[in-house]
FIKOLDO-17993 format. One record per residue (C-alpha): chain; residue number from 1; x, y, z; residue in one letter. Coordinates in nm, 3 decimals, m for minus. Example, Ala and Ser with C-alpha at 12.3 -4.5 7.8 and 13.67 -1.06 7.14 Angstrom:
FIKOLDO-17993
{chaine A; num 1; c1 1.230; c2 m0.450; c3 0.780; residu A}
{chaine A; num 2; c1 1.367; c2 m0.106; c3 0.714; residu S}
END
This chain:
FIKOLDO-17993
{chaine A; num 1; c1 13.337; c2 8.105; c3 13.190; residu M}
{chaine A; num 2; c1 12.992; c2 8.167; c3 13.329; residu A}
{chaine A; num 3; c1 12.763; c2 8.369; c3 13.075; residu A}
{chaine A; num 4; c1 12.804; c2 8.665; c3 13.297; residu D}
{chaine A; num 5; c1 13.126; c2 8.776; c3 13.260; residu D}
{chaine A; num 6; c1 13.172; c2 9.062; c3 13.038; residu P}
{chaine A; num 7; c1 13.408; c2 8.933; c3 12.830; residu T}
{chaine A; num 8; c1 13.202; c2 8.678; c3 12.734; residu H}
{chaine A; num 9; c1 12.895; c2 8.877; c3 12.626; residu E}
{chaine A; num 10; c1 13.176; c2 9.056; c3 12.447; residu A}
{chaine A; num 11; c1 13.250; c2 8.816; c3 12.227; residu D}
{chaine A; num 12; c1 12.912; c2 8.647; c3 12.192; residu E}
{chaine A; num 13; c1 12.798; c2 9.053; c3 12.024; residu L}
{chaine A; num 14; c1 13.082; c2 9.042; c3 11.798; residu R}
{chaine A; num 15; c1 12.988; c2 8.701; c3 11.679; residu L}
{chaine A; num 16; c1 12.629; c2 8.833; c3 11.628; residu L}
{chaine A; num 17; c1 12.748; c2 9.153; c3 11.449; residu A}
{chaine A; num 18; c1 12.947; c2 8.960; c3 11.212; residu D}
{chaine A; num 19; c1 12.686; c2 8.787; c3 11.096; residu D}
{chaine A; num 20; c1 12.470; c2 9.084; c3 11.054; residu C}
{chaine A; num 21; c1 12.737; c2 9.257; c3 10.900; residu A}
{chaine A; num 22; c1 12.756; c2 8.909; c3 10.614; residu R}
{chaine A; num 23; c1 12.301; c2 8.945; c3 10.621; residu E}
{chaine A; num 24; c1 12.358; c2 9.320; c3 10.571; residu A}
{chaine A; num 25; c1 12.615; c2 9.303; c3 10.326; residu R}
{chaine A; num 26; c1 12.441; c2 8.972; c3 10.150; residu L}
{chaine A; num 27; c1 12.091; c2 9.199; c3 10.136; residu F}
{chaine A; num 28; c1 12.344; c2 9.488; c3 9.980; residu L}
{chaine A; num 29; c1 12.498; c2 9.276; c3 9.706; residu E}
{chaine A; num 30; c1 12.137; c2 9.182; c3 9.604; residu T}
{chaine A; num 31; c1 11.994; c2 9.452; c3 9.637; residu A}
{chaine A; num 32; c1 12.299; c2 9.638; c3 9.351; residu R}
{chaine A; num 33; c1 12.181; c2 9.311; c3 9.133; residu G}
{chaine A; num 34; c1 11.873; c2 9.411; c3 9.162; residu L}
{chaine A; num 35; c1 11.929; c2 9.768; c3 9.053; residu A}
{chaine A; num 36; c1 12.127; c2 9.729; c3 8.755; residu T}
{chaine A; num 37; c1 11.871; c2 9.445; c3 8.576; residu G}
{chaine A; num 38; c1 12.127; c2 9.141; c3 8.567; residu Q}
{chaine A; num 39; c1 11.811; c2 8.908; c3 8.654; residu A}
{chaine A; num 40; c1 11.518; c2 9.009; c3 8.576; residu P}
{chaine A; num 41; c1 11.315; c2 8.740; c3 8.534; residu D}
{chaine A; num 42; c1 11.412; c2 8.637; c3 8.866; residu A}
{chaine A; num 43; c1 11.372; c2 8.985; c3 8.999; residu A}
{chaine A; num 44; c1 11.101; c2 8.929; c3 9.251; residu L}
{chaine A; num 45; c1 11.199; c2 8.531; c3 9.353; residu P}
{chaine A; num 46; c1 11.548; c2 8.763; c3 9.489; residu L}
{chaine A; num 47; c1 11.395; c2 9.046; c3 9.618; residu A}
{chaine A; num 48; c1 11.109; c2 8.793; c3 9.797; residu L}
{chaine A; num 49; c1 11.423; c2 8.656; c3 9.928; residu L}
{chaine A; num 50; c1 11.639; c2 8.909; c3 9.987; residu A}
{chaine A; num 51; c1 11.370; c2 9.146; c3 10.184; residu L}
{chaine A; num 52; c1 11.340; c2 8.829; c3 10.391; residu S}
{chaine A; num 53; c1 11.697; c2 8.687; c3 10.495; residu Q}
{chaine A; num 54; c1 11.695; c2 9.094; c3 10.609; residu V}
{chaine A; num 55; c1 11.382; c2 9.068; c3 10.800; residu L}
{chaine A; num 56; c1 11.506; c2 8.755; c3 11.008; residu T}
{chaine A; num 57; c1 11.807; c2 8.938; c3 11.078; residu M}
{chaine A; num 58; c1 11.582; c2 9.246; c3 11.219; residu G}
{chaine A; num 59; c1 11.350; c2 8.993; c3 11.393; residu A}
{chaine A; num 60; c1 11.692; c2 8.868; c3 11.562; residu R}
{chaine A; num 61; c1 11.827; c2 9.227; c3 11.681; residu L}
{chaine A; num 62; c1 11.455; c2 9.355; c3 11.759; residu G}
{chaine A; num 63; c1 11.404; c2 8.953; c3 12.013; residu A}
{chaine A; num 64; c1 11.690; c2 9.068; c3 12.207; residu M}
{chaine A; num 65; c1 11.744; c2 9.297; c3 12.485; residu Q}
{chaine A; num 66; c1 11.876; c2 9.644; c3 12.355; residu D}
{chaine A; num 67; c1 12.210; c2 9.639; c3 12.269; residu V}
{chaine A; num 68; c1 12.368; c2 10.022; c3 12.486; residu V}
{chaine A; num 69; c1 12.721; c2 10.096; c3 12.296; residu P}
{chaine A; num 70; c1 12.969; c2 10.180; c3 12.506; residu T}
{chaine A; num 71; c1 12.972; c2 10.549; c3 12.414; residu L}
{chaine A; num 72; c1 12.724; c2 10.738; c3 12.481; residu R}
{chaine A; num 73; c1 12.715; c2 10.891; c3 12.135; residu F}
{chaine A; num 74; c1 12.674; c2 10.786; c3 11.749; residu E}
{chaine A; num 75; c1 13.078; c2 10.795; c3 11.621; residu P}
{chaine A; num 76; c1 13.072; c2 10.991; c3 11.336; residu D}
{chaine A; num 77; c1 13.075; c2 10.734; c3 11.049; residu P}
{chaine A; num 78; c1 13.136; c2 10.994; c3 10.765; residu G}
{chaine A; num 79; c1 12.920; c2 11.061; c3 10.455; residu A}
{chaine A; num 80; c1 12.635; c2 10.827; c3 10.355; residu E}
{chaine A; num 81; c1 12.681; c2 10.655; c3 10.102; residu P}
{chaine A; num 82; c1 12.371; c2 10.741; c3 9.801; residu S}
{chaine A; num 83; c1 12.189; c2 10.484; c3 9.742; residu T}
{chaine A; num 84; c1 11.907; c2 10.753; c3 9.452; residu E}
{chaine A; num 85; c1 12.142; c2 10.461; c3 9.185; residu A}
{chaine A; num 86; c1 11.977; c2 10.185; c3 9.309; residu L}
{chaine A; num 87; c1 11.646; c2 10.338; c3 9.355; residu R}
{chaine A; num 88; c1 11.588; c2 10.450; c3 9.008; residu R}
{chaine A; num 89; c1 11.748; c2 10.111; c3 8.949; residu G}
{chaine A; num 90; c1 11.482; c2 9.927; c3 9.104; residu I}
{chaine A; num 91; c1 11.203; c2 10.158; c3 9.036; residu A}
{chaine A; num 92; c1 11.361; c2 10.114; c3 8.668; residu N}
{chaine A; num 93; c1 11.294; c2 9.721; c3 8.709; residu L}
{chaine A; num 94; c1 10.916; c2 9.795; c3 8.871; residu F}
{chaine A; num 95; c1 10.837; c2 9.967; c3 8.669; residu A}
{chaine A; num 96; c1 10.455; c2 9.968; c3 8.676; residu G}
{chaine A; num 97; c1 10.416; c2 9.782; c3 9.004; residu L}
{chaine A; num 98; c1 10.693; c2 9.965; c3 9.159; residu D}
{chaine A; num 99; c1 10.391; c2 10.173; c3 9.406; residu D}
{chaine A; num 100; c1 10.113; c2 10.092; c3 9.656; residu Y}
{chaine A; num 101; c1 9.879; c2 10.250; c3 9.866; residu V}
{chaine A; num 102; c1 9.985; c2 10.044; c3 10.256; residu D}
{chaine A; num 103; c1 9.861; c2 10.195; c3 10.633; residu L}
{chaine A; num 104; c1 10.029; c2 10.442; c3 10.804; residu V}
{chaine A; num 105; c1 10.028; c2 10.278; c3 11.054; residu D}
{chaine A; num 106; c1 9.793; c2 10.012; c3 11.156; residu P}
{chaine A; num 107; c1 9.771; c2 10.023; c3 11.539; residu V}
{chaine A; num 108; c1 9.730; c2 10.358; c3 11.588; residu T}
{chaine A; num 109; c1 9.551; c2 10.477; c3 11.261; residu S}
{chaine A; num 110; c1 9.348; c2 10.414; c3 10.943; residu R}
{chaine A; num 111; c1 9.521; c2 10.651; c3 10.771; residu E}
{chaine A; num 112; c1 9.634; c2 10.591; c3 10.448; residu L}
{chaine A; num 113; c1 9.984; c2 10.604; c3 10.253; residu T}
{chaine A; num 114; c1 10.206; c2 10.614; c3 9.926; residu E}
{chaine A; num 115; c1 10.553; c2 10.396; c3 9.940; residu G}
{chaine A; num 116; c1 10.740; c2 10.217; c3 9.643; residu S}
{chaine A; num 117; c1 10.935; c2 9.900; c3 9.666; residu V}
{chaine A; num 118; c1 11.247; c2 10.078; c3 9.469; residu S}
{chaine A; num 119; c1 11.237; c2 10.327; c3 9.798; residu D}
{chaine A; num 120; c1 11.137; c2 10.094; c3 10.026; residu D}
{chaine A; num 121; c1 11.472; c2 9.834; c3 9.951; residu I}
{chaine A; num 122; c1 11.713; c2 10.175; c3 9.909; residu A}
{chaine A; num 123; c1 11.578; c2 10.259; c3 10.283; residu H}
{chaine A; num 124; c1 11.636; c2 9.954; c3 10.378; residu V}
{chaine A; num 125; c1 12.024; c2 9.939; c3 10.220; residu A}
{chaine A; num 126; c1 12.087; c2 10.263; c3 10.356; residu A}
{chaine A; num 127; c1 12.031; c2 10.234; c3 10.733; residu A}
{chaine A; num 128; c1 12.214; c2 9.850; c3 10.642; residu L}
{chaine A; num 129; c1 12.535; c2 10.056; c3 10.473; residu A}
{chaine A; num 130; c1 12.510; c2 10.252; c3 10.774; residu H}
{chaine A; num 131; c1 12.569; c2 10.039; c3 11.007; residu G}
{chaine A; num 132; c1 12.886; c2 9.833; c3 10.822; residu L}
{chaine A; num 133; c1 13.074; c2 10.108; c3 10.780; residu V}
{chaine A; num 134; c1 13.087; c2 10.102; c3 11.174; residu H}
{chaine A; num 135; c1 13.136; c2 9.729; c3 11.193; residu H}
{chaine A; num 136; c1 13.416; c2 9.813; c3 10.915; residu D}
{chaine A; num 137; c1 13.600; c2 10.086; c3 11.161; residu A}
{chaine A; num 138; c1 13.599; c2 9.779; c3 11.458; residu G}
{chaine A; num 139; c1 13.271; c2 9.958; c3 11.653; residu R}
{chaine A; num 140; c1 13.080; c2 9.613; c3 11.638; residu P}
{chaine A; num 141; c1 12.824; c2 9.777; c3 11.943; residu T}
{chaine A; num 142; c1 12.810; c2 10.036; c3 11.767; residu E}
{chaine A; num 143; c1 12.663; c2 9.873; c3 11.470; residu A}
{chaine A; num 144; c1 12.481; c2 9.639; c3 11.639; residu L}
{chaine A; num 145; c1 12.272; c2 9.882; c3 11.813; residu W}
{chaine A; num 146; c1 12.259; c2 10.105; c3 11.503; residu W}
{chaine A; num 147; c1 12.038; c2 9.797; c3 11.270; residu W}
{chaine A; num 148; c1 11.876; c2 9.721; c3 11.577; residu Q}
{chaine A; num 149; c1 11.787; c2 10.099; c3 11.647; residu F}
{chaine A; num 150; c1 11.680; c2 10.148; c3 11.296; residu S}
{chaine A; num 151; c1 11.549; c2 9.813; c3 11.242; residu Y}
{chaine A; num 152; c1 11.256; c2 9.919; c3 11.554; residu L}
{chaine A; num 153; c1 11.200; c2 10.264; c3 11.465; residu S}
{chaine A; num 154; c1 11.220; c2 10.287; c3 11.038; residu D}
{chaine A; num 155; c1 11.398; c2 10.002; c3 10.833; residu W}
{chaine A; num 156; c1 11.209; c2 9.674; c3 11.003; residu G}
{chaine A; num 157; c1 10.841; c2 9.846; c3 10.905; residu E}
{chaine A; num 158; c1 10.994; c2 9.951; c3 10.584; residu R}
{chaine A; num 159; c1 11.140; c2 9.610; c3 10.435; residu A}
{chaine A; num 160; c1 10.767; c2 9.475; c3 10.595; residu A}
{chaine A; num 161; c1 10.605; c2 9.681; c3 10.364; residu S}
{chaine A; num 162; c1 10.850; c2 9.604; c3 10.065; residu G}
{chaine A; num 163; c1 10.811; c2 9.225; c3 10.139; residu L}
{chaine A; num 164; c1 10.453; c2 9.222; c3 10.133; residu R}
{chaine A; num 165; c1 10.384; c2 9.381; c3 9.818; residu V}
{chaine A; num 166; c1 10.728; c2 9.180; c3 9.651; residu V}
{chaine A; num 167; c1 10.523; c2 8.903; c3 9.756; residu L}
{chaine A; num 168; c1 10.145; c2 9.019; c3 9.684; residu G}
{chaine A; num 169; c1 10.292; c2 9.113; c3 9.291; residu L}
{chaine A; num 170; c1 10.477; c2 8.764; c3 9.277; residu L}
{chaine A; num 171; c1 10.177; c2 8.559; c3 9.387; residu S}
{chaine A; num 172; c1 9.968; c2 8.761; c3 9.067; residu H}
{chaine A; num 173; c1 10.246; c2 8.655; c3 8.872; residu V}
{chaine A; num 174; c1 10.247; c2 8.297; c3 8.968; residu R}
{chaine A; num 175; c1 9.853; c2 8.258; c3 9.020; residu L}
{chaine A; num 176; c1 9.632; c2 8.512; c3 8.760; residu D}
{chaine A; num 177; c1 9.629; c2 8.264; c3 8.451; residu A}
{chaine A; num 178; c1 9.376; c2 8.363; c3 8.242; residu D}
{chaine A; num 179; c1 9.120; c2 8.046; c3 8.171; residu D}
{chaine A; num 180; c1 9.243; c2 7.859; c3 7.874; residu E}
{chaine A; num 181; c1 9.587; c2 7.818; c3 7.983; residu T}
{chaine A; num 182; c1 9.460; c2 7.661; c3 8.344; residu V}
{chaine A; num 183; c1 9.189; c2 7.421; c3 8.143; residu A}
{chaine A; num 184; c1 9.523; c2 7.343; c3 7.891; residu D}
{chaine A; num 185; c1 9.689; c2 7.278; c3 8.118; residu A}
{chaine A; num 186; c1 9.413; c2 7.003; c3 8.339; residu E}
{chaine A; num 187; c1 9.423; c2 6.848; c3 8.040; residu F}
{chaine A; num 188; c1 9.807; c2 6.817; c3 7.942; residu D}
{chaine A; num 189; c1 9.792; c2 6.700; c3 8.352; residu A}
{chaine A; num 190; c1 9.545; c2 6.508; c3 8.305; residu L}
{chaine A; num 191; c1 9.636; c2 6.303; c3 7.961; residu H}
{chaine A; num 192; c1 10.001; c2 6.261; c3 7.919; residu P}
END
């Protein structure tokens, strides 16, 4: 079977859509777990992993040729699921650490804007859930088109901003230690 065979290409897109759907579901499951406070001590590492993994999915879509849906309009997926409870739960989990300052567009502007990790995660969750509706309705090409388009136009930037902040928070938690604690740890390491 030739690589340019339309059936082969459709099969490849279906497999990619299924992979992306699995990644989207994993992100949503992790985000819901964070929002309910299931593992507060692991919240930063879990958020780091979830955002990193979903950005890998997005990068894969962003690096490939544009996906063109068979229809020239997006079928109505129905009512958008609300991510407000998810956003509130994550904001509560990261209370005092949620808000950050960022550049509007690091390529074209030095203008500052404000953001929050909870908004970023909820925004990504909404975009992924929207694509899942298409995937679950048997429209894998539409799902891929949506995930690719929205990654490049919106949720990729939000996920990357959230990831940078979560990594910064995790780095501070792990690396910012008072001098006495560091000295005690060094002493213990040198004098077993």
